[in-house]
N, C-alpha and C positions, 0 to 999 in steps of 0.2 A: 688545705694541703699540708701534710706533715713536714717538719724540717728535714727529715731524711729524704723524702721524695723531692723536695726543693733542691737539696744538695746534689742528688743524683742527676736531676735535670740540668743543673748548671755544669756539672762535670761532663755530661754527655755533649752539651753544647760546645764546651771548650775543645773536646776531642774532635768534634766534627770540623770546627774552625781550623784547628791545627792541621788536620788531614787535607783540608781544601787549600790551605795557604802554601804557595811555592815561592813566594817572594823572599829573598834573603833578608835577614834581620839587619837593619841599619846600625851603623856604629853609634854608640851612645856618646853624646856631647855633654861635657860638664861645663856649667856656667857659674859655678860657685865662685871661681876666681874673679870673673868679670863683675859679679855683684859686689864682692869685697872691694875691688878697685873703685867702683862707683861710689860706694860709701866712704872710701878713703878720700876721694876728691871733693865731695860735696861740703859746702860751708855750713848749710843748715843740717842739723843732726836728725837722722831718721834711720830706721831699720826696715828693710823691705823683704817681705817673704813672698816668693813667687808661686805660681800655680803648682809646680811640681812638688814643692815642699808642703803646700796646703793639702794636697790629696794623697800624700805619701803613705799615711797610715790608714787610709780608707775610712776616715771618720764620717759618721752620719750627720753630726751636728757641728756647727761652727764653733760652739763653746769648747768642744774637745780640741779643736785646732788652736784656739787662742790660749788655752791654759798652759801650753808648752812654750809660749813665747816669753822672752825676757821681761820680767817685771810685771807680768799680767796674771791676774787671778780671777776666778769666777765665783761669785757669791749669789746663789740662787740663779736668777736670770740676769744679774747685773755684771757687766764687764768692768773690771777695776784695773787701773794703772797705779803704781806706787801704793797698792792696797786700798785705794780710794775709789768707791763707786758713788752711788747716790747723787749723780749729777756732776761729780768732780771730773770724771773722764768723759771727754767729748767723743761721740760715735758719729762718724761721717760715712756717707754712702756716695761714692764718686765725688768726694769733696764737699758735699752738702750735709748739714745736720739732719739726722733722721727724725721722723715725726714722733710725737708722743705716743707711747704704747708700743714702740718698735720691739719686735721679738727676734732673738737670735735664730729661731727656727725659720724665719722668713727667707734666709739665704742658704742654699745648699752649697757646700764647699766646691762642688764641681763647676758652679757658675761664676767663681771668683777668679780674676786674673792675678791679683796680688793684694797684699795687706801691708799698709804703711804704718809703722809705729812712730809717732811724732812726739818726742819727749819734751820739746820746748816750743812755745808759740811762735808763729810768724804772722805778719800783718795781713797776709792774703787770706788766711784761714780764720774761722771764727775763734775769738779769744776766750770763749767759754770752755776753757780746757785747763783748769788748775793743775790736775794731775798729768795731763797730756791728752793726746788725741789718737784715735785709731781710725784710719781711713781705709774703707773696704772698697776696692776697685773691681767693678764687674767686668766680665769678659769684653775686651776691646780688640785684641789682635785678631786679624782675619787671615787665615791660612788658605792658600789656593786649594780648592777641591776637598776641604776637610769634611768628612762625614764620620761621626763616631756615636756609639750608643753604649750605655752602661746599664746593666741590670744587676740588682742586688737584693738581698734579703737579710734582715737582722733579727735576732731573737734575744729577748730579755725577759726573764722570769716567766717563760712560757708564752709570751706574746710576740707575734711576728710583725715585722715592719718591712713590707716590700717597697722597692723604689725603682724608678726608671728615669734615666736622664739621657739627653741627646745634645749633640753640638753639631751645627752646620755652619760652614763659612766658605766664602769664595772671594776672589778679587780679580780685577783687571787693572789696566793702567790708571783709570780715572775713577773707578768705582769698586767698592768692597762691601760685604755684609757679613754679619755673624748672628747666630741665634743659639742661645743655650736654654734648655728647658729641663725641668725636674718635676717629677710626679711622685708623691709619697702617700702611703696609707699606714699611719702609725697606730698601733694598739699598745696600751699600757695598763698595768695593774700595780698600783703602788700602795702597799699597806704602811701604816705608821701608828704610833700609840702616843697619846697625850696623858701625862700624869699631872694632876693639880693637887697642891698641898697647901694647907693653911696652918700656921702655928700662932699661939698666943704669946704674951709677953714672957711667959715662963718656959718658952720653947716646947710646949706640949702641942701635939698634933690635934687639931680640932676638926679638920676636914681632909679627906683623902679620896680622890676620884681617879679611876682608870678608864680611859676611853680609847679602845681600839677603833681605828678608822681605815677605810679602804677607798682609794680614789681610782676609779676605772675611767679610762679615757679612750676616745677614738678621734683621730685627726686626719683629715684628708686635705692635701695641699698641692697646689700647682704653682710653679715659679717659671716665669718667662723673662728673658733678658735679650731682646732684639737690639741690633745696632746697624746703622747704615752710614757709610762714609763716601763723600764725594771730593775729588781733587780737581781743581779747575786749571786752565792753561796759565793763568796769571799767578799761580801758586797758592791761591786762597783754598781753604778747605771748609767743608760743612759736614757736621756729623749729627746724627740723631740717635740718642740712647734712651731706651725705656726699660722700665722694671715693673712687672706685674706679679702680684702675689695674691692668690685666692685660697682661702682656708675655711674649712668647716670643722667645728669643735663640738663634741658631745661628751661631757664629763658628768659623772655621777659620784658623789661622795656619801658614804654611809658611815654613821657613827653610832656606837652602842656603849653607853656609859654605865659603869658600875660604881656605886657609892660604897666604898669600903669603910668609911667613917664619915658621919654627918649626912646632910641632905643631898638630894640630887639637884642638878641644874634645872632650868625651866623646861627644857626638852631633852630628857636623858637619851632618847632614841630619835634620830632624825636622818633624813635624806635630803640632799641638795643636788639638784640637777641643773646644769648650765648648758644650753645649746646656743651656738652663735655662728654667724657667718662673717668672715673678715674679708675685706677687699682693700688692697693697697696698690695704687697705680701711680706711676711717676714717669714723666717724659721730659727730656731736655734736648734742646737744639743748640749746638755750639758752632760759632762762625769764627774763623781765624783769618784775618785780613793782613796781608803783607804790605808794609809801607816802605818809603825810601830810607836809605842808610841803615838797613837791618832792623828797623822798628816794626812792630806788629801790634794789632789790636785784636783782642779776644773778647767775644761777647757770648753770653749764654742766657737763654730764656727757658724757664721751666714751669711746669704745672704738676700738681700732685693732689691726690685725694686718698684719704685714709678713713675708712668707715667700718662700722660694726653694727649688726642688728642681732640682738640677743634676748633670750628668755631665761629667766632664773626662777626656779620653784623650790621653796623650802617647806618640807613637811615635818612638823614636830609631833612627837608622841611621848606619852608618859612611860614610867618604868615597866608597865604591863603591856606596852605596845598600843594603847588606845590613842586615837588622834586627839591632839590638843589645839592645833591651829596650822595655818598655811600662810606663807608669804609669797607673793607673786610679783615679779619685777619685769617690765618690758623696758628695754633701753636701746638707744640707737645713736651713739656719738658719731659725728662726722666732722672731719677736718679737711678743708680745701685750702691749698697753698699755691701762690704764684711767686716765682722768684726771678730776679734779674741780676746778673753779675757781669762785670766788664773789667778788663785790665789792658792798659796801654804800657807796652814795654819798649824801652829805647836804650840801645847800647851806646856807650861812649868809649870808642876804641875797643881793645880786646880785654881790658881789665875792669871795665866799669859798666854797670847797667842799672837803670832806674825803672820803677814800675809804679803806676798810679791806677787806682780803680775804685769800684763801688761794689757793694753787696747788699741787695735789698730783697725783702720778702713781705708778703701780705697774706696772713692766714686768718681764716674764719672757722671757728670751732663752735659747733652747736650740739646739744644733746637733748633728746626727748627721753625722759625717764619717769615712768609711772609705776608706783608701788602700791599694791593692794594687800590688805591684811584680812584674813578670814578666821572665824572661830572654829571650834571643834566640829560643828555641824556644817562647816563650809559656807557659812553665811558671812557676807562682807561686813566688817565692822569699822574699817577706816580705809582711806585712800590718800595718797600723797603724790603731787605732781612736782617734779624738780627740773623742769625744762630751763635751759639757759642758752645764751648765745654770746660768744666772745670774739673780739677782733684783736689780733696780735700783729703789730707792724714793727719791722726791724729795718734799720738803715745803717749801713757802715760805709765809711770812706777810709781809704788807706793809701799809704805811700811806703815804698821800700827801696833800698839801695843795696846792691850787691857789688862788692869792690875787692878785686884781687890786688891788695896793697903791695905785696912783694911776691916773689916766687914761692915763699914758704907761708906767707900770712894772708888770709882772706877774712873779710868782714861783711856781716849782714846787719843792716839797720832798718827798722820798720816802725811805723806809727799807725795805729788804727783807732778810729773813733766810732763807737757803736752805740746806737740809741734803740731802746725797746719800749714800745707803748702797748699796754694791755688794757682793754675796756670790756667789761662783761656786764650783761643785762639779763636778769632772770624774769620769770613771769610775775604777774602782779601779786600772787600769793606768796612769792619768795623774794620780794623786793629787797630784803636785807642782804641777799646774796650778791647784789650788784657791787662792782668795784672798778676803780680806775687806778692803774699803776704805771708809773713812768720812771725810767732809769737810763742813764747814759754813762759811758766809761771811756776814758782815754787809756789806750794800751800801747805803750812803747815796748819795743823788743830789740834785743841785740844778740847776735850769735857770732862767734869768732872761731877760727880754725888756724892752728899753727902746725906745720909739718916739720918734724925734726930731721936731722941729717940721715937717719936710718929709715926714713919714711913713716915712722910712727906719727901719730896725730894727737895733739892736745886740743881740747874744746872747752869753751866757756860760753854760757848763755845766761842772759838776764831778761826777764819779761814781767809784765803786769797782766794778770788774767782775772777773770771774774766768773761767778756762777749765778745766773739769774734764776729766781724761783720759778718752777713750772706752774702752769695755770691751775692744776689740781691742788697745789699747795697754797694758792692765793684765794680761791673761791671759798667763802666761809660756810660751805655746806657740810652737813654731818653725814658721814657714811657709817651706817650702823652694822654691828654684828647681829646675826639672827639668834644667837644663843650664848649664854654664859658670859655676860659682860662683867669684867673684873679688872683689877690693875694690870694683869698680865695678858688681857685680851680686850683692850679698850676699843671704843669707836674712834674714828678718825675725822678730823676737821681741818679745813684750811685757815690761813691767816692773811687777811688782806693787807696787813701792815708789814708783811715780810719784805725785807730789803735784800738786794743782791749782796753776795759775799765778794770781797775784793782781796787779791793776793799779790804780793811781790814774790818772785821766785828766782832761784839761781840753779843752774845745772852745770856740772863740770865732768869731763871724761878724759881718760887716757886710753888710746887704742893702739895695740901692738900688732902689726901685720907681719906674718911669717912667710907669706908667699903661698901660691897655690890655693887661695881661699881660706887659709888658716888665720885665725884671729883670736886675740886675747884682749879683753877690755875691762876697765873698771870705771864706774860712773857714780856720781853722788848728786844729791839734790837737796834743796831747802825751800820751804814755802812758809811765808808768814801771812796769815789769813785774818781779815777784819770782818766783823759782823757774822761770825760763823753761825750756821743754822743748826739748832739742836731740837730735839723733840721734848715737849713739856707734857707731863701727865697731870690731870686735875679731875675733880668731880664737878659735875654740873647737873643740878636737880637729881642727885643720887646716881647719876650715870657716869662711868669712867670714860674720859675723852683724852685723846692725844692729839696735839697740834704743834706745828713747827713755830719757832721763834728765833730771833737773833740774840746771840748770847756771847757778846764780847769777842775776844781774840783767840786764835789757836795757831799752832805751828806744827809743821811736819818735816821730817828729814829722813834720809835713808841712803843706802848704797846698793849698787847692782854689779854683779860680776857675770861675764859672758865668755864662753869659750867655744870655738869651732875648730876642730882639729881633724883634717883629712890625714889620718895616720899612714895609710897606704892607698894605692889605687883602688882597693876593694873595701876598705874599712874607714868609716867616718865616725867621729865621736863629737858630741855636742853637749854642753851643760850650761846652766845659768843658775844664779842664786841672787835673791834680793832680800833685804832686811829693811823694815819700815818702822818708824817711831812717830808718834804724834802726841800732842797734849792740848787740851782745852782749858784755858786759864780759869774759867768760872765754874768748872766742875772739880770737886775735891778728888785728890788722888788717894790711893794709887789706881792705875788702870784707867785714867781719864783720857782715853784715846778718842779720836774722831770716830763717829758712829760707823760701825761695820767695817772698820779698817782691818785689812789682813796683815798680820805682823811680818810674815815671811813666806816666801815661795822658793821652791827649788825644783830643777829638772835635770835629769841625766838621761841621754839617749844615744843610740848607736845604730848604724846601718852597715850591713855586710853584703857585698855583691859577689856572686860566684856564677859565671856563665849566665844562664837565663834566669837565675834565681836571685832574689834579694830578700833578706830577712832583717828585722830590726825591732826596736821597741823604745819605750820611754817610761821612766818612773817619775811621777809627779808628786810633790809634797806641798801642801798648803796649810800653813799654821793657822791656829785660831786662838782661843783662850779668853780670859775675862776682859770685859769692857764695861766701864761705868758710864751710864747715860746721864745720871744725876745723882744727888745724894741718896735718893731712895730707890732708884732703878738700876739694876745690875744685870748684864747679859753675858753669856758665855756660850761657846760652841766647841765641838770636837774638831781636831785637825783632820785633813783629808790625805789619804795615801792611795794613789791610783796607778796601777801597772797596766800598760797597753802594749800589745805585741802585734806584729803583722808579718805576713809572708807574701811575696809577689813572684808569680811564675809567668815569664814571658813565653807563652806557648808558641808564638810565631811573630812575624813582623807586624801583624795587625791585631793580635789578640793577646790578652793577658788576664790572669785570674789573681785576684787579691783576696786574702783571708785576713781578717783583723779580729782581735779579741781585746775588748776594753774593760777596764775596772776589774781586773782579775782578782784583786784582793777583796773586793766587795765588803768593805768594812761598814759597820753600822754608824750612822751619823746621829749626833745629839745636839739639841739646842735648849738652852735654859734661860728663863727670864725670872728674875727675883725682885719683888717689891717689898720694902720694909718701911714701917712707920712706928709710931708710939703704941699702936694696938697689936703689933705682931708682924707676921710676914706671910706673903702669898707667893708661891713658886709654881711655875709651869715648866715641865720638861717634855720635850718632843723627841721620841726615838724613832728613827727612820732607817730600816734596813736598805742596803743598796745591792744591786745585782750586776753580774758580769753580762756583757753584750757580745755576741758572736755575729760577725757579718761576713757574707760572701759576696764578692763583686766580680762580675764578668764584664770586661771592657773590650770593645771590638771596633776597629777602624773599618768603615765600609769602603 
């Protein structure tokens, strides 16, 4: 169906719903002021974004929502706080760390109740959050008799992505339920071009290759988030929350290399096809038991499975298009996890409360991976089995104390001890891949809040956090590239001797409240990191390999500005700005930043309401620039500038049409990797055009 016919169908549906609706439009309730007051009162610092703000601009992807939030940037598929991704930012789903391989595409914005930005650590949450934590809370609130459906279609570079979502909920005195579901069919066509250049010691070009590539993809996905709540006569409550994500991916990458100077790579023309099925299931049961004197016990049991079955085929051809060989990989990683958490809370008067608890998990990860190599006549010449199984056990005990010392001053104290044990066993042919890793960390934390006479707030937080290496970084298995191994395109390998990174951090903030939800704030942070993880590039048997290793100390600091200004009853203005710096001591400067750190981000947005219409938009800027990985390896990237606009038309009391346009500037992105040594330099430049996305959404309350 063409975009014009889709647009016409949506407009006809809106007109029909408007004609049928005779219910007067309810008065709009603004909750911005209430959220600001809650933030003003809380001792622990956090920024909460509610559902209305999440869906305001009609974003199709969660990444587009997050990029506008204070201090957050998106680098590829990685979410970064303070410009730091790569494991420094903790991503939580309903308060629990997400599984390895979690994708932002797994959660549709329509299924999220709120997002919490936690700048400093607390003992109750995992302290694997050097840069901070982002807690994504799925739909919990149950509204009596709610029935809503949303249909949308998005278009980018000629490819359409239809989506359908629905929400159901109801409640009685003792029982309530809710269900949010989203179904999408995404099509994509992404061209990009790689340039490879080599120079000798005299700076003369000895090799120049241009490789245009096209990545075509199709993704079908279903997300379900059911929840049940029971309230008993004695005040106890039981809730069951689940999350199901099923996705099928079919991607084809085509590459056609031209050697402008020098030789071709091993496979100048190649196709790579990846077909996979993903299943992510998670279920939690939470029980809250009321005790005497206002105390209560909260316990939660959870189970999750995250699995993928995939087939990868690489077909290599020479410069004339004749077959040279084929690589075939069957893989099926599976991760099953059981969790148990509990917290005992006891108040002491109206100004004092303590909490004690535990947080434990047991995860089993296994992977069946078989790789087969064929020659030009499709005759098998080698096979490799890389199966393994790993157990990851985590146990944390914590205690925390919240104390309203005076009317103006409140204090939070916490202590958490977390132990992580990882044991991996490979098959007999890969016995060298076995590993045993153990680590434990004591993590004290302090947060304080002081309210000034004019109700402004001063905050100070100190905490110890850490970053444990993920399993894929520990297993000493080689993950090979199918073509053109060189210093800018190396194989990857884990390091079983990798140690956790440890950091002491300080956060401070001043928040100025103007009333009516208006807010001005400035905050700063400092992190001192021990045993920082860097990537080391080396040659092994003539093959370039990159592996992680611990490389001394590093430090990071920065500042964030935030403004929320409801200028009138119809016009809201919002803006934020962050600037980040870092330095790795053992990497020579300049530009010896932590890997992939974003130097700065900025957002400015506005919303204007007039009768049944609302229009608005946001301009996002994400800086990039040079970064030195080591004495010989240098990376750089282009900055991002993205303009997003939207318009909302409330057709009636139960129907509204939302039109959004994202990335209207559609700037070309570039990434550069440079390797230099005594023999010369190798450089790879990737140029990727970007495209605007137009999306129409029809939302109707049944």
